[in-house]
N, C-alpha and C positions, 0 to 999 in steps of 0.2 A: 363615140357617142357619149360615153360617160364624161369625158373631159369637156365636151361641148356643153353638156347640161350643167356641170359644175361651174364652167366659165360664165354661162348665162345667169346662174344663180348669184354668183359673186358680183357681176356687173349690175344686175337688177337690185341687189342689196346696197351696193356702194352708191349708186346714182339715184336711189329711191324710185326705181321704175317698177311699180307694183304689177303692171300688166305682164312684163317680162318675167318677173319672179313667179307670179301665179302660173303662167304658162309652163315655165320650166318645172315647177312642182308637179303639175298635172302629167307632163311627159315623163318625169321621173317615176311616178307611180305606175303609169302604163308600161314603161320599160321594165320595171321590177316585176310586174304581173306577167309580162311576156317571158322574161327569163325564168320565172317560177314554172310556167307551163312547159318550158323547154327542158325541164329536168330529165324527162324520159320515163322509164318504167315506174319510178317512184311517185309519179304524179297521180294524185287522187282528186277528182273533181269535187267530191263532197267536202273534203277538207279545205280545198281552195275556196269554194263558195261560202263555207262557214267562216273562214278567216276574213274574207271580204265583208261578210255580214257583221262580224265583231268589230272590225275597223270602222265601219260606217256607224255602228251603234255608239261607240265611244267618241267618235268625232261629233255626233249629234249632241251627246251629253256635254262635251266641251263647248260647242257653239252656244248651247243654251246657258251654260254657266257664264260664258263671256258676255252674252247679252244681259243677263241678270246683274252682273257685276258692274258693267259700264253704262247700262241704260235701265236703271231700276224702275222708272216710271214710263214704261211703254204703253202704247194704246192697246188695250185688250177689250174684248166685248163687255166685261164686267165693269170696268171703270169708264167706258164711253157711254153705255146706255143707262147706268144707274146714277150717274152724277148729275143728270139733268142738262147735259150739253157741255158747253165750254166753261172753263174756269173763269170766275169773276173776280 
């Protein structure tokens, strides 16, 4: 399974297949979560949920920073409704 995921990630990166690369990343995360749950006695669902929450929080911060860095003039309610419409 791991070799298949790594091969898919390499093929998706080399040939610029974004769909394949994104799908492989999603399945890698799901596979890692499954293996974490299979640890056995040491599995704590509260720590697992908190870890997922932290990961989602930091990913949201990174996504917001990416959008602000590469798309600084996004359409927001403040600049759409206060500017009087379209730029002239």
